[in-house]
PDB file as gemmi writes it, atoms N, CA and C in Angstrom:
CRYST1    1.000    1.000    1.000  90.00  90.00  90.00 P 1                      
ATOM      1  N   MET A   1     -41.814 -19.386 -52.466  1.00  0.00           N  
ATOM      2  CA  MET A   1     -42.381 -20.126 -51.456  1.00  0.00           C  
ATOM      3  C   MET A   1     -41.840 -20.001 -50.034  1.00  0.00           C  
ATOM      4  N   MET A   2     -40.455 -19.434 -49.902  1.00  0.00           N  
ATOM      5  CA  MET A   2     -40.195 -18.869 -48.444  1.00  0.00           C  
ATOM      6  C   MET A   2     -40.614 -17.784 -48.163  1.00  0.00           C  
ATOM      7  N   SER A   3     -41.022 -17.119 -48.976  1.00  0.00           N  
ATOM      8  CA  SER A   3     -41.771 -15.349 -48.280  1.00  0.00           C  
ATOM      9  C   SER A   3     -42.924 -15.912 -47.923  1.00  0.00           C  
ATOM     10  N   ARG A   4     -43.820 -16.714 -48.266  1.00  0.00           N  
ATOM     11  CA  ARG A   4     -45.050 -17.086 -47.945  1.00  0.00           C  
ATOM     12  C   ARG A   4     -44.891 -17.594 -46.516  1.00  0.00           C  
ATOM     13  N   LEU A   5     -43.833 -18.184 -45.887  1.00  0.00           N  
ATOM     14  CA  LEU A   5     -43.791 -18.769 -44.981  1.00  0.00           C  
ATOM     15  C   LEU A   5     -42.990 -17.722 -44.106  1.00  0.00           C  
ATOM     16  N   SER A   6     -42.582 -16.528 -44.121  1.00  0.00           N  
ATOM     17  CA  SER A   6     -41.603 -15.757 -43.291  1.00  0.00           C  
ATOM     18  C   SER A   6     -42.781 -15.304 -42.154  1.00  0.00           C  
ATOM     19  N   ILE A   7     -42.041 -15.060 -41.065  1.00  0.00           N  
ATOM     20  CA  ILE A   7     -42.643 -14.778 -39.602  1.00  0.00           C  
ATOM     21  C   ILE A   7     -42.878 -13.095 -39.875  1.00  0.00           C  
ATOM     22  N   PRO A   8     -43.970 -12.731 -39.151  1.00  0.00           N  
ATOM     23  CA  PRO A   8     -44.278 -11.230 -39.422  1.00  0.00           C  
ATOM     24  C   PRO A   8     -42.880 -10.458 -38.539  1.00  0.00           C  
ATOM     25  N   HIS A   9     -42.502  -9.359 -39.454  1.00  0.00           N  
ATOM     26  CA  HIS A   9     -41.421  -8.640 -38.936  1.00  0.00           C  
ATOM     27  C   HIS A   9     -41.911  -7.207 -38.557  1.00  0.00           C  
ATOM     28  N   THR A  10     -43.090  -6.813 -38.738  1.00  0.00           N  
ATOM     29  CA  THR A  10     -43.603  -5.492 -38.639  1.00  0.00           C  
ATOM     30  C   THR A  10     -45.091  -5.662 -37.818  1.00  0.00           C  
ATOM     31  N   HIS A  11     -45.160  -4.850 -37.247  1.00  0.00           N  
ATOM     32  CA  HIS A  11     -46.214  -4.744 -35.998  1.00  0.00           C  
ATOM     33  C   HIS A  11     -47.614  -4.765 -36.827  1.00  0.00           C  
ATOM     34  N   PHE A  12     -47.788  -4.322 -38.096  1.00  0.00           N  
ATOM     35  CA  PHE A  12     -48.960  -4.481 -38.916  1.00  0.00           C  
ATOM     36  C   PHE A  12     -49.056  -5.767 -39.268  1.00  0.00           C  
ATOM     37  N   ASP A  13     -48.173  -6.524 -39.766  1.00  0.00           N  
ATOM     38  CA  ASP A  13     -48.043  -7.981 -40.131  1.00  0.00           C  
ATOM     39  C   ASP A  13     -48.581  -8.767 -38.858  1.00  0.00           C  
ATOM     40  N   LEU A  14     -48.168  -8.447 -37.520  1.00  0.00           N  
ATOM     41  CA  LEU A  14     -48.523  -9.315 -36.458  1.00  0.00           C  
ATOM     42  C   LEU A  14     -49.756  -9.098 -36.017  1.00  0.00           C  
ATOM     43  N   GLN A  15     -50.435  -8.166 -36.603  1.00  0.00           N  
ATOM     44  CA  GLN A  15     -51.838  -7.890 -36.003  1.00  0.00           C  
ATOM     45  C   GLN A  15     -52.810  -8.781 -37.060  1.00  0.00           C  
ATOM     46  N   TYR A  16     -52.239  -9.332 -38.212  1.00  0.00           N  
ATOM     47  CA  TYR A  16     -53.166  -9.913 -39.042  1.00  0.00           C  
ATOM     48  C   TYR A  16     -52.504 -11.418 -39.312  1.00  0.00           C  
ATOM     49  N   VAL A  17     -51.951 -11.909 -38.800  1.00  0.00           N  
ATOM     50  CA  VAL A  17     -51.609 -13.300 -38.750  1.00  0.00           C  
ATOM     51  C   VAL A  17     -51.829 -14.073 -37.477  1.00  0.00           C  
ATOM     52  N   ARG A  18     -52.682 -15.131 -37.493  1.00  0.00           N  
ATOM     53  CA  ARG A  18     -52.848 -15.679 -36.088  1.00  0.00           C  
ATOM     54  C   ARG A  18     -51.538 -16.177 -35.547  1.00  0.00           C  
ATOM     55  N   PRO A  19     -51.493 -16.399 -34.269  1.00  0.00           N  
ATOM     56  CA  PRO A  19     -50.443 -16.974 -33.527  1.00  0.00           C  
ATOM     57  C   PRO A  19     -50.276 -18.054 -33.862  1.00  0.00           C  
ATOM     58  N   ASP A  20     -51.239 -19.409 -33.837  1.00  0.00           N  
ATOM     59  CA  ASP A  20     -50.972 -20.574 -34.527  1.00  0.00           C  
ATOM     60  C   ASP A  20     -50.607 -20.962 -35.783  1.00  0.00           C  
ATOM     61  N   PHE A  21     -50.721 -19.953 -36.843  1.00  0.00           N  
ATOM     62  CA  PHE A  21     -50.126 -19.931 -38.088  1.00  0.00           C  
ATOM     63  C   PHE A  21     -48.818 -19.585 -38.261  1.00  0.00           C  
ATOM     64  N   ILE A  22     -48.366 -18.566 -36.960  1.00  0.00           N  
ATOM     65  CA  ILE A  22     -46.939 -18.153 -36.918  1.00  0.00           C  
ATOM     66  C   ILE A  22     -46.281 -19.445 -36.407  1.00  0.00           C  
ATOM     67  N   MET A  23     -46.629 -20.355 -35.577  1.00  0.00           N  
ATOM     68  CA  MET A  23     -46.219 -21.441 -35.327  1.00  0.00           C  
ATOM     69  C   MET A  23     -45.573 -22.495 -36.277  1.00  0.00           C  
ATOM     70  N   LEU A  24     -46.830 -22.613 -37.062  1.00  0.00           N  
ATOM     71  CA  LEU A  24     -46.736 -23.476 -38.291  1.00  0.00           C  
ATOM     72  C   LEU A  24     -45.699 -23.141 -39.321  1.00  0.00           C  
ATOM     73  N   ARG A  25     -45.656 -21.681 -39.521  1.00  0.00           N  
ATOM     74  CA  ARG A  25     -44.779 -21.271 -40.220  1.00  0.00           C  
ATOM     75  C   ARG A  25     -43.268 -21.454 -39.818  1.00  0.00           C  
ATOM     76  N   VAL A  26     -43.061 -21.364 -38.663  1.00  0.00           N  
ATOM     77  CA  VAL A  26     -41.673 -21.866 -38.134  1.00  0.00           C  
ATOM     78  C   VAL A  26     -41.311 -23.230 -38.262  1.00  0.00           C  
ATOM     79  N   ILE A  27     -42.097 -24.007 -37.963  1.00  0.00           N  
ATOM     80  CA  ILE A  27     -42.186 -25.250 -38.108  1.00  0.00           C  
ATOM     81  C   ILE A  27     -41.602 -25.749 -39.584  1.00  0.00           C  
ATOM     82  N   ALA A  28     -42.596 -25.263 -40.412  1.00  0.00           N  
ATOM     83  CA  ALA A  28     -42.354 -25.421 -42.026  1.00  0.00           C  
ATOM     84  C   ALA A  28     -41.078 -24.970 -42.385  1.00  0.00           C  
ATOM     85  N   LEU A  29     -40.642 -23.886 -42.023  1.00  0.00           N  
ATOM     86  CA  LEU A  29     -39.221 -23.151 -42.350  1.00  0.00           C  
ATOM     87  C   LEU A  29     -38.242 -24.049 -41.740  1.00  0.00           C  
ATOM     88  N   ASN A  30     -38.346 -24.462 -40.830  1.00  0.00           N  
ATOM     89  CA  ASN A  30     -37.266 -25.011 -40.231  1.00  0.00           C  
ATOM     90  C   ASN A  30     -37.347 -26.695 -40.581  1.00  0.00           C  
ATOM     91  N   LEU A  31     -38.173 -27.189 -41.058  1.00  0.00           N  
ATOM     92  CA  LEU A  31     -38.295 -28.569 -41.683  1.00  0.00           C  
ATOM     93  C   LEU A  31     -37.883 -28.442 -43.184  1.00  0.00           C  
ATOM     94  N   ILE A  32     -37.861 -27.323 -43.818  1.00  0.00           N  
ATOM     95  CA  ILE A  32     -37.314 -27.054 -45.164  1.00  0.00           C  
ATOM     96  C   ILE A  32     -35.786 -26.985 -45.154  1.00  0.00           C  
ATOM     97  N   MET A  33     -35.405 -25.973 -44.076  1.00  0.00           N  
ATOM     98  CA  MET A  33     -33.973 -25.676 -43.978  1.00  0.00           C  
ATOM     99  C   MET A  33     -33.495 -26.459 -42.939  1.00  0.00           C  
ATOM    100  N   TRP A  34     -33.761 -27.761 -42.492  1.00  0.00           N  
ATOM    101  CA  TRP A  34     -33.287 -28.429 -41.686  1.00  0.00           C  
ATOM    102  C   TRP A  34     -31.852 -28.283 -41.200  1.00  0.00           C  
ATOM    103  N   SER A  35     -30.911 -28.114 -42.260  1.00  0.00           N  
ATOM    104  CA  SER A  35     -29.666 -28.113 -41.875  1.00  0.00           C  
ATOM    105  C   SER A  35     -28.905 -27.066 -41.124  1.00  0.00           C  
ATOM    106  N   ARG A  36     -29.908 -26.072 -40.793  1.00  0.00           N  
ATOM    107  CA  ARG A  36     -29.632 -24.744 -39.956  1.00  0.00           C  
ATOM    108  C   ARG A  36     -30.063 -25.043 -38.556  1.00  0.00           C  
ATOM    109  N   VAL A  37     -30.709 -25.830 -38.303  1.00  0.00           N  
ATOM    110  CA  VAL A  37     -31.415 -26.110 -36.985  1.00  0.00           C  
ATOM    111  C   VAL A  37     -30.324 -26.745 -36.026  1.00  0.00           C  
ATOM    112  N   HIS A  38     -30.057 -25.848 -34.924  1.00  0.00           N  
ATOM    113  CA  HIS A  38     -29.218 -26.471 -33.783  1.00  0.00           C  
ATOM    114  C   HIS A  38     -29.816 -26.268 -32.456  1.00  0.00           C  
ATOM    115  N   PRO A  39     -29.632 -27.483 -31.650  1.00  0.00           N  
ATOM    116  CA  PRO A  39     -30.203 -27.554 -30.347  1.00  0.00           C  
ATOM    117  C   PRO A  39     -29.529 -26.808 -29.347  1.00  0.00           C  
ATOM    118  N   SER A  40     -29.788 -25.504 -29.524  1.00  0.00           N  
ATOM    119  CA  SER A  40     -29.262 -24.421 -28.651  1.00  0.00           C  
ATOM    120  C   SER A  40     -30.071 -23.485 -28.283  1.00  0.00           C  
ATOM    121  N   ASN A  41     -30.222 -22.688 -27.173  1.00  0.00           N  
ATOM    122  CA  ASN A  41     -31.040 -21.438 -26.625  1.00  0.00           C  
ATOM    123  C   ASN A  41     -30.914 -20.250 -27.710  1.00  0.00           C  
ATOM    124  N   ASP A  42     -29.543 -20.408 -28.264  1.00  0.00           N  
ATOM    125  CA  ASP A  42     -29.232 -19.217 -29.074  1.00  0.00           C  
ATOM    126  C   ASP A  42     -29.998 -19.535 -30.444  1.00  0.00           C  
ATOM    127  N   TRP A  43     -29.973 -20.652 -30.971  1.00  0.00           N  
ATOM    128  CA  TRP A  43     -30.663 -20.929 -32.142  1.00  0.00           C  
ATOM    129  C   TRP A  43     -32.286 -20.758 -31.878  1.00  0.00           C  
ATOM    130  N   ILE A  44     -32.784 -21.036 -30.816  1.00  0.00           N  
ATOM    131  CA  ILE A  44     -34.113 -20.762 -30.631  1.00  0.00           C  
ATOM    132  C   ILE A  44     -34.473 -19.278 -30.594  1.00  0.00           C  
ATOM    133  N   GLN A  45     -33.649 -18.328 -29.853  1.00  0.00           N  
ATOM    134  CA  GLN A  45     -33.387 -17.053 -29.665  1.00  0.00           C  
ATOM    135  C   GLN A  45     -33.554 -16.348 -31.174  1.00  0.00           C  
ATOM    136  N   SER A  46     -32.720 -16.971 -31.855  1.00  0.00           N  
ATOM    137  CA  SER A  46     -32.424 -16.506 -33.480  1.00  0.00           C  
ATOM    138  C   SER A  46     -33.892 -16.456 -34.396  1.00  0.00           C  
ATOM    139  N   GLN A  47     -34.863 -17.383 -33.728  1.00  0.00           N  
ATOM    140  CA  GLN A  47     -36.057 -17.568 -34.318  1.00  0.00           C  
ATOM    141  C   GLN A  47     -37.022 -16.372 -34.247  1.00  0.00           C  
ATOM    142  N   ILE A  48     -36.548 -15.729 -33.420  1.00  0.00           N  
ATOM    143  CA  ILE A  48     -37.684 -14.615 -32.917  1.00  0.00           C  
ATOM    144  C   ILE A  48     -37.285 -13.231 -33.341  1.00  0.00           C  
ATOM    145  N   PRO A  49     -38.151 -12.697 -34.260  1.00  0.00           N  
ATOM    146  CA  PRO A  49     -37.704 -11.368 -34.776  1.00  0.00           C  
ATOM    147  C   PRO A  49     -37.576 -10.391 -33.894  1.00  0.00           C  
ATOM    148  N   GLU A  50     -36.820  -9.454 -34.053  1.00  0.00           N  
ATOM    149  CA  GLU A  50     -36.523  -8.179 -32.893  1.00  0.00           C  
ATOM    150  C   GLU A  50     -37.676  -7.316 -32.385  1.00  0.00           C  
ATOM    151  N   ILE A  51     -38.894  -7.218 -33.614  1.00  0.00           N  
ATOM    152  CA  ILE A  51     -39.873  -6.291 -33.382  1.00  0.00           C  
ATOM    153  C   ILE A  51     -40.712  -7.198 -31.902  1.00  0.00           C  
ATOM    154  N   ILE A  52     -40.636  -8.355 -32.209  1.00  0.00           N  
ATOM    155  CA  ILE A  52     -41.313  -9.514 -31.051  1.00  0.00           C  
ATOM    156  C   ILE A  52     -40.456  -9.235 -29.919  1.00  0.00           C  
ATOM    157  N   LYS A  53     -39.282  -9.379 -29.995  1.00  0.00           N  
ATOM    158  CA  LYS A  53     -38.390  -9.491 -28.712  1.00  0.00           C  
ATOM    159  C   LYS A  53     -38.552  -8.318 -28.076  1.00  0.00           C  
ATOM    160  N   ASN A  54     -38.332  -7.135 -28.665  1.00  0.00           N  
ATOM    161  CA  ASN A  54     -38.574  -5.554 -28.170  1.00  0.00           C  
ATOM    162  C   ASN A  54     -39.790  -5.445 -27.457  1.00  0.00           C  
ATOM    163  N   GLY A  55     -40.906  -6.029 -28.280  1.00  0.00           N  
ATOM    164  CA  GLY A  55     -42.226  -5.911 -27.634  1.00  0.00           C  
ATOM    165  C   GLY A  55     -42.391  -6.538 -26.241  1.00  0.00           C  
ATOM    166  N   VAL A  56     -41.998  -7.618 -26.127  1.00  0.00           N  
ATOM    167  CA  VAL A  56     -41.946  -8.574 -25.056  1.00  0.00           C  
ATOM    168  C   VAL A  56     -41.095  -7.665 -24.053  1.00  0.00           C  
ATOM    169  N   LYS A  57     -39.993  -7.529 -24.313  1.00  0.00           N  
ATOM    170  CA  LYS A  57     -39.188  -6.695 -23.257  1.00  0.00           C  
ATOM    171  C   LYS A  57     -39.641  -5.546 -22.764  1.00  0.00           C  
ATOM    172  N   GLY A  58     -40.628  -4.970 -23.635  1.00  0.00           N  
ATOM    173  CA  GLY A  58     -41.001  -3.440 -23.572  1.00  0.00           C  
ATOM    174  C   GLY A  58     -42.345  -3.529 -22.537  1.00  0.00           C  
ATOM    175  N   LEU A  59     -42.813  -4.822 -22.304  1.00  0.00           N  
ATOM    176  CA  LEU A  59     -43.951  -4.956 -21.505  1.00  0.00           C  
ATOM    177  C   LEU A  59     -44.089  -4.427 -19.989  1.00  0.00           C  
ATOM    178  N   SER A  60     -45.206  -3.719 -19.598  1.00  0.00           N  
ATOM    179  CA  SER A  60     -45.138  -3.167 -17.939  1.00  0.00           C  
ATOM    180  C   SER A  60     -46.590  -3.753 -17.652  1.00  0.00           C  
ATOM    181  N   ASP A  61     -46.565  -3.630 -16.468  1.00  0.00           N  
ATOM    182  CA  ASP A  61     -47.756  -4.003 -15.575  1.00  0.00           C  
ATOM    183  C   ASP A  61     -49.063  -3.029 -16.078  1.00  0.00           C  
ATOM    184  N   GLU A  62     -48.513  -1.774 -16.178  1.00  0.00           N  
ATOM    185  CA  GLU A  62     -49.574  -0.790 -16.535  1.00  0.00           C  
ATOM    186  C   GLU A  62     -49.778  -0.134 -17.828  1.00  0.00           C  
ATOM    187  N   VAL A  63     -50.734  -1.172 -18.587  1.00  0.00           N  
ATOM    188  CA  VAL A  63     -50.963  -0.937 -19.890  1.00  0.00           C  
ATOM    189  C   VAL A  63     -52.230  -0.619 -20.037  1.00  0.00           C  
ATOM    190  N   GLY A  64     -52.710   0.610 -21.406  1.00  0.00           N  
ATOM    191  CA  GLY A  64     -53.886   0.693 -21.556  1.00  0.00           C  
ATOM    192  C   GLY A  64     -54.729  -0.102 -22.493  1.00  0.00           C  
ATOM    193  N   ASP A  65     -55.834  -0.009 -22.594  1.00  0.00           N  
ATOM    194  CA  ASP A  65     -56.748  -0.846 -23.396  1.00  0.00           C  
ATOM    195  C   ASP A  65     -56.083  -1.161 -24.794  1.00  0.00           C  
ATOM    196  N   ASP A  66     -55.779  -0.084 -25.490  1.00  0.00           N  
ATOM    197  CA  ASP A  66     -55.200  -0.270 -26.949  1.00  0.00           C  
ATOM    198  C   ASP A  66     -53.819  -1.041 -26.710  1.00  0.00           C  
ATOM    199  N   ASP A  67     -52.877  -1.034 -25.746  1.00  0.00           N  
ATOM    200  CA  ASP A  67     -51.591  -1.186 -25.658  1.00  0.00           C  
ATOM    201  C   ASP A  67     -51.968  -3.029 -25.135  1.00  0.00           C  
ATOM    202  N   GLU A  68     -52.900  -3.318 -24.271  1.00  0.00           N  
ATOM    203  CA  GLU A  68     -53.328  -4.326 -23.886  1.00  0.00           C  
ATOM    204  C   GLU A  68     -53.260  -5.402 -25.355  1.00  0.00           C  
ATOM    205  N   MET A  69     -53.864  -4.867 -26.323  1.00  0.00           N  
ATOM    206  CA  MET A  69     -54.031  -5.830 -27.573  1.00  0.00           C  
ATOM    207  C   MET A  69     -52.735  -5.994 -28.069  1.00  0.00           C  
ATOM    208  N   ASP A  70     -51.762  -4.976 -28.183  1.00  0.00           N  
ATOM    209  CA  ASP A  70     -50.491  -5.100 -28.669  1.00  0.00           C  
ATOM    210  C   ASP A  70     -49.674  -6.328 -27.797  1.00  0.00           C  
ATOM    211  N   ALA A  71     -49.768  -6.132 -26.543  1.00  0.00           N  
ATOM    212  CA  ALA A  71     -49.148  -6.952 -25.626  1.00  0.00           C  
ATOM    213  C   ALA A  71     -49.488  -8.339 -25.863  1.00  0.00           C  
ATOM    214  N   GLU A  72     -50.719  -8.564 -26.040  1.00  0.00           N  
ATOM    215  CA  GLU A  72     -51.333  -9.953 -26.291  1.00  0.00           C  
ATOM    216  C   GLU A  72     -50.825 -10.454 -27.438  1.00  0.00           C  
ATOM    217  N   ALA A  73     -50.625  -9.551 -28.346  1.00  0.00           N  
ATOM    218  CA  ALA A  73     -49.896  -9.986 -29.750  1.00  0.00           C  
ATOM    219  C   ALA A  73     -48.428 -10.497 -29.764  1.00  0.00           C  
ATOM    220  N   PHE A  74     -47.738  -9.727 -28.974  1.00  0.00           N  
ATOM    221  CA  PHE A  74     -46.559  -9.700 -28.845  1.00  0.00           C  
ATOM    222  C   PHE A  74     -46.218 -11.096 -27.912  1.00  0.00           C  
ATOM    223  N   VAL A  75     -46.907 -11.247 -27.120  1.00  0.00           N  
ATOM    224  CA  VAL A  75     -46.823 -12.435 -26.210  1.00  0.00           C  
ATOM    225  C   VAL A  75     -47.203 -13.828 -26.831  1.00  0.00           C  
ATOM    226  N   GLN A  76     -48.375 -13.754 -27.377  1.00  0.00           N  
ATOM    227  CA  GLN A  76     -48.591 -14.754 -28.186  1.00  0.00           C  
ATOM    228  C   GLN A  76     -47.737 -15.052 -29.349  1.00  0.00           C  
ATOM    229  N   ALA A  77     -47.410 -14.309 -30.171  1.00  0.00           N  
ATOM    230  CA  ALA A  77     -46.421 -14.470 -30.948  1.00  0.00           C  
ATOM    231  C   ALA A  77     -45.017 -15.198 -30.539  1.00  0.00           C  
ATOM    232  N   TYR A  78     -44.624 -14.649 -29.497  1.00  0.00           N  
ATOM    233  CA  TYR A  78     -43.414 -14.995 -28.833  1.00  0.00           C  
ATOM    234  C   TYR A  78     -43.695 -16.420 -28.382  1.00  0.00           C  
ATOM    235  N   VAL A  79     -44.546 -16.833 -27.777  1.00  0.00           N  
ATOM    236  CA  VAL A  79     -44.781 -18.109 -27.337  1.00  0.00           C  
ATOM    237  C   VAL A  79     -45.076 -19.274 -28.445  1.00  0.00           C  
ATOM    238  N   HIS A  80     -45.638 -18.721 -29.489  1.00  0.00           N  
ATOM    239  CA  HIS A  80     -45.974 -19.702 -30.564  1.00  0.00           C  
ATOM    240  C   HIS A  80     -44.589 -20.061 -31.205  1.00  0.00           C  
ATOM    241  N   ILE A  81     -43.595 -18.900 -31.370  1.00  0.00           N  
ATOM    242  CA  ILE A  81     -42.254 -19.163 -32.192  1.00  0.00           C  
ATOM    243  C   ILE A  81     -41.490 -20.024 -31.379  1.00  0.00           C  
ATOM    244  N   VAL A  82     -41.526 -19.710 -30.128  1.00  0.00           N  
ATOM    245  CA  VAL A  82     -40.715 -20.673 -29.355  1.00  0.00           C  
ATOM    246  C   VAL A  82     -41.091 -21.992 -29.435  1.00  0.00           C  
ATOM    247  N   ALA A  83     -42.288 -22.183 -29.552  1.00  0.00           N  
ATOM    248  CA  ALA A  83     -42.891 -23.548 -29.502  1.00  0.00           C  
ATOM    249  C   ALA A  83     -42.830 -24.218 -30.834  1.00  0.00           C  
ATOM    250  N   GLY A  84     -42.910 -23.446 -31.750  1.00  0.00           N  
ATOM    251  CA  GLY A  84     -42.656 -23.783 -33.208  1.00  0.00           C  
ATOM    252  C   GLY A  84     -40.901 -24.520 -33.233  1.00  0.00           C  
ATOM    253  N   ALA A  85     -40.136 -23.675 -32.613  1.00  0.00           N  
ATOM    254  CA  ALA A  85     -38.912 -23.891 -32.702  1.00  0.00           C  
ATOM    255  C   ALA A  85     -38.665 -25.072 -31.973  1.00  0.00           C  
ATOM    256  N   CYS A  86     -39.116 -25.346 -30.822  1.00  0.00           N  
ATOM    257  CA  CYS A  86     -38.715 -26.417 -30.002  1.00  0.00           C  
ATOM    258  C   CYS A  86     -39.546 -27.754 -30.662  1.00  0.00           C  
ATOM    259  N   ILE A  87     -40.659 -27.582 -31.299  1.00  0.00           N  
ATOM    260  CA  ILE A  87     -41.190 -28.720 -32.164  1.00  0.00           C  
ATOM    261  C   ILE A  87     -40.348 -29.079 -33.402  1.00  0.00           C  
ATOM    262  N   SER A  88     -39.836 -28.124 -33.977  1.00  0.00           N  
ATOM    263  CA  SER A  88     -39.007 -28.513 -35.018  1.00  0.00           C  
ATOM    264  C   SER A  88     -37.673 -29.080 -34.526  1.00  0.00           C  
ATOM    265  N   LEU A  89     -37.049 -28.909 -33.292  1.00  0.00           N  
ATOM    266  CA  LEU A  89     -35.786 -29.461 -32.915  1.00  0.00           C  
ATOM    267  C   LEU A  89     -36.270 -30.986 -32.862  1.00  0.00           C  
ATOM    268  N   PHE A  90     -37.458 -31.209 -32.108  1.00  0.00           N  
ATOM    269  CA  PHE A  90     -37.846 -32.388 -32.051  1.00  0.00           C  
ATOM    270  C   PHE A  90     -38.265 -33.363 -33.128  1.00  0.00           C  
ATOM    271  N   GLU A  91     -38.603 -32.833 -33.937  1.00  0.00           N  
ATOM    272  CA  GLU A  91     -38.842 -33.448 -35.254  1.00  0.00           C  
ATOM    273  C   GLU A  91     -37.696 -33.670 -36.076  1.00  0.00           C  
ATOM    274  N   ILE A  92     -36.951 -32.866 -36.439  1.00  0.00           N  
ATOM    275  CA  ILE A  92     -35.633 -32.946 -36.914  1.00  0.00           C  
ATOM    276  C   ILE A  92     -34.830 -34.020 -36.133  1.00  0.00           C  
ATOM    277  N   LYS A  93     -34.517 -34.002 -34.958  1.00  0.00           N  
ATOM    278  CA  LYS A  93     -33.803 -34.928 -34.278  1.00  0.00           C  
ATOM    279  C   LYS A  93     -34.478 -36.170 -34.315  1.00  0.00           C  
ATOM    280  N   ALA A  94     -35.581 -36.347 -34.155  1.00  0.00           N  
ATOM    281  CA  ALA A  94     -36.329 -37.750 -34.052  1.00  0.00           C  
ATOM    282  C   ALA A  94     -36.273 -38.456 -35.449  1.00  0.00           C  
ATOM    283  N   ALA A  95     -36.287 -37.508 -36.353  1.00  0.00           N  
ATOM    284  CA  ALA A  95     -35.906 -38.205 -37.739  1.00  0.00           C  
ATOM    285  C   ALA A  95     -34.593 -38.867 -37.932  1.00  0.00           C  
ATOM    286  N   HIS A  96     -33.555 -38.381 -37.135  1.00  0.00           N  
ATOM    287  CA  HIS A  96     -32.328 -38.967 -37.366  1.00  0.00           C  
ATOM    288  C   HIS A  96     -31.982 -40.191 -36.502  1.00  0.00           C  
TER     289      HIS A  96                                                      
END                                                                             
């Protein structure tokens, strides 16, 4: 079950998973593993796979057409993962 909810860790996987599904996966994983959720920036950053962190850090103002698709995928994944982590925090803390 957990493997079906994993966040994409490769560039190939990132291209084939919709960003909103990535957010839902983050929320589902955190609701299942609620005891590992911590309200801190470090915890939120730990939710983001290295490939996505590196992809966002490597963005520049001058990108080609092919790179623009990659940049959009990285940014959308990053935003949706952070949003999913924040929603998870709210849901778990509101339940207590």
